[in-house]
N, C-alpha and C positions, 0 to 999 in steps of 0.2 A: 567521716565529718563529726564532730563532737556538737550534737544538736543542744546540749546543755550551755554551749558558748553562745552568748547573744551575738546578734548581727549589729552592724553598724548603724541599723535604723533605731536601735535604743540605745545607742552610744556606748555599747559596753562590749565592742569587739569588732574586728573586721572580717567578713565574709571571704573566704577563699574562693577565687573565681575557678580554680582547677575542679573544685567540686560540683560546680554548676552542671545541668543537663539544660542545655538552651533548646534542644529540641522540644522539650515538652512544654516550651513558653510561646513558641512560635512568634519569637520576637521580630523576625524580619518581615511580618505582615502588619506590624505596628509602626516600624520606624526606618528611616535609611540606616546604611551600614555603619556610620560614624556613630549613631544614638542606641544600636541595638545592644552591645555592650552593656551600656549603662543601664537600659531597662531592664535586662536579664538580670543583671545584679540587684539592683532595687526589689524587683519581684521576689526573687530567691531569698532575699535577707528578710522581708517580710513574712514569707512561709517559713524560715527557720524562726523567726521570733514567735509565731503564733505556735508552733509545733514544740518550742521549749517551754512556752507557758502552759500547753496542756500537758507535758512530763512532768512538771514540778509540783511539788507536793503543797503549794499554796492553798490559803483558805479560799473559799467560794468568792468571797469581795476582792481577795487579792489577784485571784486569776481573772475575774471581770474586769478589774482595772488594767492588768497586764494586757488582756485582749483590745481595750480602750486605747492604752498609749500606743501600742503596735500600729493601730489604725490610725491614731493620731499623728505618729510620727511619719508614717507612709503618705499622709496627705500631704504633710508638710515638705517631704523630700520631692514628691512629685512635683508639687506647685514651684518650688525652687529650681528643678531640674529641667523642667517642661515648661516653664512660664504660664503655670496655673492650667496647664491642659491647652493652651494655645500652640505649642510646638510639637510639631509630629502629627501621626494621624488622629484622626477624630475619636478614633477608640481609646487613645490615651485618655482623653476627657471621660469616656465611659468609665474606665478603670479607677481614674480620680473620683468620680460621683460614686462608685460602688464603695472605696474607702471611706469616703464621706458618710455613706448611710450606714457601713459599718460601726464606724466611729460614734455616730448618733444613737444607734440601736443599743450597742454596749452601755454607752452612757445612761439611756433611759432604764435598761434593767438594773444598772447600778443604783440609780436614784431610787427605783420601787424597791429594791434590797434594803436600803438605808432607810426608808421610809417605814419598812415594817419592823426594823430594828428599834427604830424611834418609838413606834407604837407600843414595844413590849416594855418600854421604859415605866417604872412607877414613880411619879414625881407629884406629890400633892401640891406643891407652890408653884404650878405652869400656868401659863395664861389661857385665857379662853378659848383663843384660836388653836393654840396646841393641843389643849383638851380635846376640842373637836376633832382635830387632825388624828389624836391617838385611838378615840373613841370610834369614829365613824369611818369606815373602810372605804366607802364610795368618796367621800370629801378627800379622803387621804391620796387616793389615786388620782383624782382631779387635780388637786393641789400640786402634786409632783408632777403631772403632765404638763401643768401651766408652766411650772418652774423649768421644766426640761426644754419645752418649746422656746421659752425665753433665750436659753444659752444657746439653741441652735440657731435662732434668728440672729443672735449676735456674732456666732462664728463664721456664718454664712457670708462669703465675699459678695455673693450676687443676691441681692435683696435688700432687707432693711439695714444690716451693717453696712452696706456700701454707702449709706447717708452719714454714718458717722464721722467720716473724715471732714465734714462740713462744720462740725460742731465747734472748732476754733474759730471758723469764720464769723458764726453768729456770736460766740463769746466777745468778738472784738465789738459788737454793734452797741451803742450806747443805748440805743432804745428801738423796739420793734417798730415804732411809728415816728421815727426822728424827723421826718419830712414835716409830717403833721403838727410835732411839738414845737418845731421853729416856727410855722406859720401861726401858731397860736389856735389851731382848731381843735375840737373836741373828737376824739377818735378812741374807741377802745375795742378791744376783742370781740366782744360781743354786741357791738353797738351797730344800730341800723345805720351808721354813717359809714361804715367800711365801703360802701360802695363810691364814696368821694375821694377815697385815698389816692395818693399820687401813683405813678406807677412804681417808683422806687419803694414805698413803703408796702405796697402789694405784692411786690417781688419778694421784701424781706418776710413779710408776713406768711406768704406761700411756703417759702424756705423753712420757716420755723415752726410751721405746721407740720411738715414732712418730717423734720428732724425730731419733733417732739414725741410725734407718732413712733418714730423709728424706735427712740431711748426708751419709751413706754413701752412698747412691743417687748423690746429686748430686757425689760426689769430693771433698766437703770435709772430709778425714781429719784436718786440722790443726786446724781448729775442732771436731771431733767429740773429739779427744784433749784439749783444753782442758777441755770439758764434762764427759768423764769423770772428771777431776781435781777439777773443783769440786764436782761431785755426790757424791763418793765412790766412784765405779765404776771404781776404777784398774783393776780386774782386767781391763776391756775394752782397756786400752792395750797389752797384750801381742798380742791380736789385731790392733789398729791397726798395731803396729810390723811385724808379717808382712804384712799387706795393703801398707804401704807400701813394703816390699821387694820385693815381688811385682808392684808398679804404677808405682814411680818410679825410672826409671835412675839419678838421681842419688844415691839411697840404697842401689843395688845394688853388690855387690862387683866388684872388677875379675876376681879369681880364685877358683878353686872353693876355695882354700885359707885364704880370709879367714874371719875368726872370724864375721861376719854372714851370709856364706853357709852357714856350719854351723848357725848358730842356726835359720836360716828352714828349712834341710834337716830338722832334728830336729823342729822344730815340725809340718812336713808328715807326718813319718813317724808322730808322737804322733797326729795327727789321723786319718790311715789306719788305724792300729792300733785306735784307739777306735771308728772305724765298723765296723770288722770284729767288734770284741767285741759292740757293740750289736746287729749282725746276726744273732749267734748266740744272742741271749738269748731 
């Protein structure tokens, strides 16, 4: 078998079942007779892709990316073939989780490597946040870890990203507190009157809070800003703007004298003052 030929897991060839060694995979322990052959072919194809990537003369970055793509393709194939791990023995779910972990680990290593490449760039006309990213190794690692965790949360079907499918429903709501608006009652996201909300408004608000947290955790602040506008919760946009200034280098000013820098600084001072006052109450 030519290991330089990529398997179907990477859409660049078909693995020859004649060359498989099913006995080394113990496939019969995992599935019934009808599924054993499919399971063996998928596993062996993933092994072939990993081996081919190791034997290639690609750069360090391309090799890492090859490992990540192989694990990612393996996850997708297992999910389609075995119904996201629900079809077959529970050990199928263990293999699926293992491939997800490999995908995430390779992605983290790749992001850390690219962060170091960015740190070596010499650009005097860069933003304050990017300058801090380039000059402070600890901040660079923490920022990279944050962005990586956001992607992991978004990709994982069990957890935060499971709520993303509800975004379309929330987008169809005219206002988060529509019943209170029709009754001409005063209600606000931060209001003490929230305990007087109707069951419908309370349910909408709880769902919105879960989805907003989901999108924020997954780093989808742009979509979150759109939903805040659509659902009448524009007061959240100020917080989202501050968060964007603190996490997006392209939105960060070049100098401390810039207007947006003063805005972010004043918001941070306000939050610290409010926290101090609350601690004294």
